[in-house]
N, C-alpha and C positions, 0 to 999 in steps of 0.2 A: 444464460450465458451471454456475455456481451460479444458483439461482432466488431471486428477491427476495421476501421477505415483509415487509410493512409493519406497523409498530406505532407508536402515538402515544407520546409521552413519558409521558403519564399512564398508559397501559397498562404501560410499563416500570416506573414507580414502584410500581404496584399488583401486578404479576405478574412480577417480575424472574426468579424461579426457574423459573416455567413457560415463559417466553419463552426462557430459556437452554436448558432441556431440549428445547424445540421445535427450536431451531437446532442444538444439539450433535449431531454425528455424522451430519448430513444434508447434502446438497448444497444448502444454503440460506443466504442472507445475510439477517440481520434488519436492515432499514432503520428507524431510529428517526426519526420525524417530529416536528418542533417547529413548530407552526402550519402544518401540512401541507407543510412543506419538509423535505427530507432533512437531518438534522443529524449522525447517527452511523451507522456500520455495525457490526453484530455478525457476526463470522465464527467458524467453528470454529477452535480453537487450531492444529490441524494445518495448516489453510489459511494462517493467520497466519505460522507458521514457514516455510512454503514461500515466501510472499511476501517475507519478510525475507531468506531465503537467495538468492532471485532478485535482490533489490535489492543485496545485498552483492556478488554476482557481477558485476552491472552496474557497481558502483563500482570493483571490481578491474579490470574491462575498461577503464573510463574512465581509471583511474590508469595502466594500461599504455599506453594510447593517448597520454595526456598526456606520459608519459616519452619515448615514441618521437618525438613531435612536438618536444619540447624538445631531444632529442638531434639530430634532423635539422636544426632551425632554429638551435639554440644559444640559444634564448630561452625559459627556463622561465616558466611562467605559474601563478599561484596556482590551486589546485584549485577553489575556489569560483567564480572567474571562468571557469575552463575548463568546469566543470559547467553553468554558466549558458549558455555558448555552445553546448553539446552536449546541452541538456536533453531534446530529443526524439529523441535517439539510441536506436536499438534499439526503437522503438515501431512 
């Protein structure tokens, strides 16, 4: 599990390189605050790649499910509408 570290947007502007070094290679997420509200998250690139791979796998699973339902019912449904209906699937 990643640990969150918080930085203001001003800190990010002034110390971008040092913040990136601080986050890089560690199990930490940099949360960038704008007016004390979370605005962005900085994560190590390897974690980003893993998240994207997991998301793509979920989309492939959804596409397979969509095709199976369309075959069973004979009613194809647009992927965008289908994803909306199953948005909490696998959570």
